[in-house]
MIGU-613246 format. One record per residue (C-alpha): residue number from 1; y negated, z negated, x. Coordinates in steps of 0.05 Angstrom, whole numbers, always signed. Layout:
> NUM, Y, Z, X
...
This chain:
> 1, -3558, -909, -79
> 2, -3496, -889, -63
> 3, -3484, -855, +1
> 4, -3447, -789, -35
> 5, -3421, -770, +36
> 6, -3363, -839, +49
> 7, -3298, -825, +48
> 8, -3284, -893, +11
> 9, -3317, -848, -60
> 10, -3292, -786, -32
> 11, -3213, -841, -29
> 12, -3249, -861, -108
> 13, -3247, -788, -139
> 14, -3181, -761, -106
> 15, -3147, -842, -142
> 16, -3183, -813, -195
> 17, -3152, -738, -200
> 18, -3087, -751, -222
> 19, -3069, -765, -306
> 20, -3021, -820, -287
> 21, -3056, -855, -233
> 22, -3112, -863, -289
> 23, -3068, -889, -335
> 24, -3050, -938, -295
> 25, -3108, -959, -285
> 26, -3117, -968, -352
> 27, -3061, -1007, -358
> 28, -3086, -1056, -305
> 29, -3151, -1062, -338
> 30, -3127, -1085, -398
> 31, -3079, -1132, -354
> 32, -3049, -1156, -297
> 33, -2994, -1119, -294
> 34, -2928, -1121, -232
> 35, -2902, -1046, -211
> 36, -2838, -1050, -265
> 37, -2892, -1062, -318
> 38, -2924, -1001, -303
> 39, -2865, -960, -303
> 40, -2845, -973, -353
> 41, -2884, -927, -404
> 42, -2882, -873, -360
> 43, -2821, -833, -341
> 44, -2801, -838, -270
> 45, -2774, -894, -222
> 46, -2810, -956, -195
> 47, -2815, -920, -126
> 48, -2857, -850, -147
> 49, -2903, -916, -188
> 50, -2907, -958, -120
> 51, -2931, -882, -93
> 52, -2990, -877, -139
> 53, -3008, -960, -122
> 54, -3009, -947, -57
> 55, -3064, -882, -67
> 56, -3102, -930, -123
> 57, -3093, -990, -62
> 58, -3125, -945, -3
> 59, -3176, -927, -57
> 60, -3197, -996, -66
> 61, -3180, -995, -149
> 62, -3140, -1038, -142
> 63, -3108, -1107, -110
> 64, -3039, -1130, -101
> 65, -3023, -1186, -93
> 66, -2949, -1220, -76
> 67, -2908, -1263, -126
> 68, -2841, -1288, -109
> 69, -2807, -1230, -112
> 70, -2851, -1174, -146
> 71, -2928, -1150, -140
> 72, -2985, -1163, -191
> 73, -3032, -1113, -191
> 74, -3110, -1113, -215
> 75, -3167, -1084, -216
> 76, -3228, -1081, -166
> 77, -3289, -1061, -199
> 78, -3324, -1056, -124
> 79, -3316, -984, -127
> 80, -3320, -966, -192
> 81, -3393, -991, -190
> 82, -3402, -932, -143
> 83, -3359, -874, -182
> 84, -3400, -895, -242
> 85, -3471, -893, -205
> 86, -3449, -817, -180
> 87, -3432, -799, -247
> 88, -3488, -834, -275
> 89, -3526, -797, -231
> 90, -3499, -728, -233
> 91, -3495, -736, -306
> 92, -3578, -733, -307
> 93, -3572, -680, -260
> 94, -3530, -627, -303
> 95, -3560, -659, -372
> 96, -3638, -630, -338
> 97, -3616, -571, -323
> 98, -3575, -550, -385
> 99, -3646, -575, -432
> 100, -3678, -531, -385
> 101, -3631, -474, -400
> 102, -3636, -501, -470
> 103, -3708, -488, -476
> 104, -3711, -419, -443
> 105, -3660, -389, -487
> 106, -3697, -415, -535
> 107, -3777, -388, -516
> 108, -3731, -324, -510
> 109, -3704, -313, -572
> 110, -3759, -345, -610
> 111, -3804, -276, -579
> 112, -3748, -236, -591
> 113, -3770, -272, -660
> 114, -3679, -288, -663
> 115, -3665, -348, -692
> 116, -3623, -386, -643
> 117, -3558, -406, -652
> 118, -3510, -458, -626
> 119, -3439, -419, -626
> 120, -3373, -454, -619
> 121, -3318, -447, -564
> 122, -3260, -409, -602
> 123, -3205, -461, -616
> 124, -3143, -400, -610
> 125, -3161, -379, -538
> 126, -3105, -324, -525
> 127, -3090, -331, -450
> 128, -3102, -409, -470
> 129, -3046, -403, -511
> 130, -2996, -364, -469
> 131, -3005, -435, -418
> 132, -2978, -465, -473
> 133, -2909, -417, -485
> 134, -2908, -407, -404
> 135, -2933, -458, -369
> 136, -2937, -452, -289
> 137, -2888, -500, -246
> 138, -2944, -559, -226
> 139, -2948, -575, -169
> 140, -2974, -657, -160
> 141, -2975, -690, -108
> 142, -2964, -770, -104
């Protein structure tokens, strides 16, 4: 079992919390890449990508190696095992809880004689639409 209070795990989840860093990880997962190659699909400077790579490297998710005048980045699979184990444990926990809740409501509705029906979420949420029209300024940290 993974230590759920591990500082290493905190760094990994922190690094994975940013969509740009996740996109960079997917790129590196396809093939080892230089910093310049990683910056190309993103609308950011090499310096900005380097800052993201520092976060990923501190978390142990990537390994950078110097080749001549450039750095190549590759995935380090070890921390991903710990992250996957934690997510698997939490997934099982929530799955059990949601199954219990579903059973409770089925039994409650059966006692009342009501049919159990799953109500789909509304796609056109007015609040969500307002946020799209007037997005909040982002305060992203690298």
